[in-house]
C-alpha positions as CSV (number, residue, x, y, z in Angstrom):
1,M,8.0,0.1,-3.6
2,P,4.9,0.8,-5.6
3,A,3.0,1.7,-2.4
4,A,5.7,4.2,-1.5
5,I,5.6,5.8,-5.0
6,G,1.9,6.0,-5.0
7,T,1.8,7.5,-1.5
8,G,4.4,10.1,-2.6
9,A,2.4,11.0,-5.7
10,W,-0.7,11.5,-3.6
11,S,1.3,13.6,-1.1
12,V,2.6,15.8,-3.9
13,A,-0.9,16.2,-5.3
14,L,-2.2,17.2,-1.8
15,I,0.5,19.7,-1.4
16,V,-0.3,21.3,-4.8
17,L,-4.0,21.5,-3.9
18,L,-3.2,23.1,-0.5
19,V,-0.8,25.6,-2.1
20,M,-3.6,26.6,-4.5
21,G,-5.6,27.6,-1.5
22,D,-8.6,29.9,-2.3
23,S,-7.9,29.7,-6.0
24,L,-9.2,26.1,-6.0
25,P,-13.0,26.2,-6.9
26,D,-15.4,24.9,-4.2
27,S,-16.6,22.3,-6.7
28,E,-13.1,20.8,-6.9
29,R,-12.3,20.7,-3.2
30,W,-13.3,17.1,-3.0
31,W,-9.9,16.3,-4.6
32,I,-8.3,17.1,-1.2
33,G,-10.3,14.2,0.3
34,V,-9.3,11.9,-2.5
35,C,-5.6,12.8,-1.9
36,V,-5.9,12.1,1.9
37,T,-7.6,8.8,1.2
38,G,-4.9,7.9,-1.3
39,I,-2.2,8.7,1.3
40,A,-4.0,6.7,4.0
41,L,-4.4,3.6,1.7
42,G,-0.8,4.0,0.6
43,V,0.5,4.0,4.2
44,F,-1.7,1.0,5.0
45,G,-0.3,-0.8,2.0
46,F,3.3,0.2,2.8
47,L,2.9,-1.3,6.3
48,Y,0.8,-4.3,5.3
49,I,2.7,-5.6,2.2
50,P,5.8,-6.7,4.1
51,H,3.6,-8.6,6.6
52,L,1.7,-10.2,3.7
53,L,4.9,-11.3,2.0
54,H,6.4,-12.6,5.2
55,S,3.3,-14.7,6.0
56,R,3.1,-16.0,2.4
57,G,6.8,-17.0,2.6
58,E,6.2,-18.9,5.9
59,R,3.2,-20.7,4.4
60,A,5.3,-21.7,1.4
61,E,8.1,-23.0,3.6
62,H,5.6,-24.9,5.7
63,A,4.0,-26.4,2.6
64,A,7.4,-27.3,1.2
65,G,8.3,-29.0,4.5
66,R,5.1,-31.1,4.4
67,T,5.9,-32.1,0.8
68,E,9.4,-33.2,1.7
69,D,8.2,-35.2,4.6
70,R,5.8,-37.1,2.4
71,S,8.5,-37.9,-0.1
72,K,10.7,-39.4,2.6
73,A,8.0,-41.7,3.9
74,P,8.4,-45.4,3.0
Protein backbone atom coordinates (compact mmCIF):
# COMPACT_ATOMS: atom_id res chain seq x y z
CA MET A 1 0.00 0.00 0.00
CA PRO A 2 2.76 2.56 0.77
CA ALA A 3 4.27 1.97 -2.68
CA ALA A 4 0.91 2.72 -4.32
CA ILE A 5 0.45 5.89 -2.28
CA GLY A 6 3.96 7.10 -3.08
CA THR A 7 3.55 6.32 -6.77
CA GLY A 8 0.27 8.21 -6.79
CA ALA A 9 1.86 11.22 -5.10
CA TRP A 10 4.70 11.30 -7.64
CA SER A 11 2.15 10.99 -10.43
CA VAL A 12 0.17 13.96 -9.12
CA ALA A 13 3.38 15.99 -8.79
CA LEU A 14 4.36 15.13 -12.38
CA ILE A 15 0.93 16.14 -13.66
CA VAL A 16 1.18 19.48 -11.83
CA LEU A 17 4.62 20.13 -13.30
CA LEU A 18 3.46 19.25 -16.80
CA VAL A 19 0.37 21.46 -16.48
CA MET A 20 2.63 24.34 -15.47
CA GLY A 21 4.27 23.99 -18.88
CA ASP A 22 6.37 26.98 -19.89
CA SER A 23 5.77 28.79 -16.61
CA LEU A 24 8.14 26.28 -14.95
CA PRO A 25 11.62 27.88 -14.94
CA ASP A 26 14.35 26.02 -16.81
CA SER A 27 16.33 25.73 -13.56
CA GLU A 28 13.47 23.73 -12.02
CA ARG A 29 12.75 21.32 -14.89
CA TRP A 30 14.90 18.66 -13.22
CA TRP A 31 11.92 17.99 -10.95
CA ILE A 32 10.20 16.31 -13.89
CA GLY A 33 12.98 13.71 -13.94
CA VAL A 34 12.67 13.26 -10.19
CA CYS A 35 8.94 12.59 -10.54
CA VAL A 36 9.48 10.08 -13.35
CA THR A 37 12.14 8.31 -11.27
CA GLY A 38 9.82 8.24 -8.26
CA ILE A 39 7.04 6.73 -10.36
CA ALA A 40 9.39 4.11 -11.83
CA LEU A 41 10.69 3.11 -8.39
CA GLY A 42 7.14 3.03 -7.03
CA VAL A 43 5.96 0.73 -9.80
CA PHE A 44 8.98 -1.51 -9.22
CA GLY A 45 8.21 -1.61 -5.50
CA PHE A 46 4.53 -2.20 -6.14
CA LEU A 47 5.40 -5.23 -8.27
CA TYR A 48 8.32 -6.51 -6.16
CA ILE A 49 6.89 -6.23 -2.63
CA PRO A 50 4.30 -9.04 -3.09
CA HIS A 51 7.04 -11.29 -4.50
CA LEU A 52 9.29 -10.46 -1.54
CA LEU A 53 6.56 -11.15 1.01
CA HIS A 54 5.66 -14.43 -0.69
CA SER A 55 9.25 -15.66 -0.71
CA ARG A 56 9.76 -14.63 2.93
CA GLY A 57 6.62 -16.54 3.89
CA GLU A 58 7.82 -19.64 2.07
CA ARG A 59 11.20 -19.46 3.80
CA ALA A 60 9.53 -19.06 7.18
CA GLU A 61 7.29 -22.06 6.53
CA HIS A 62 10.28 -24.08 5.39
CA ALA A 63 12.27 -23.10 8.50
CA ALA A 64 9.30 -23.93 10.74
CA GLY A 65 9.01 -27.30 9.06
CA ARG A 66 12.66 -28.07 9.78
CA THR A 67 12.23 -27.01 13.41
CA GLU A 68 9.19 -29.29 13.83
CA ASP A 69 11.07 -32.21 12.25
CA ARG A 70 13.92 -31.80 14.74
CA SER A 71 11.55 -31.73 17.70
CA LYS A 72 9.96 -35.02 16.60
CA ALA A 73 13.30 -36.83 16.30
CA PRO A 74 14.05 -39.36 19.12
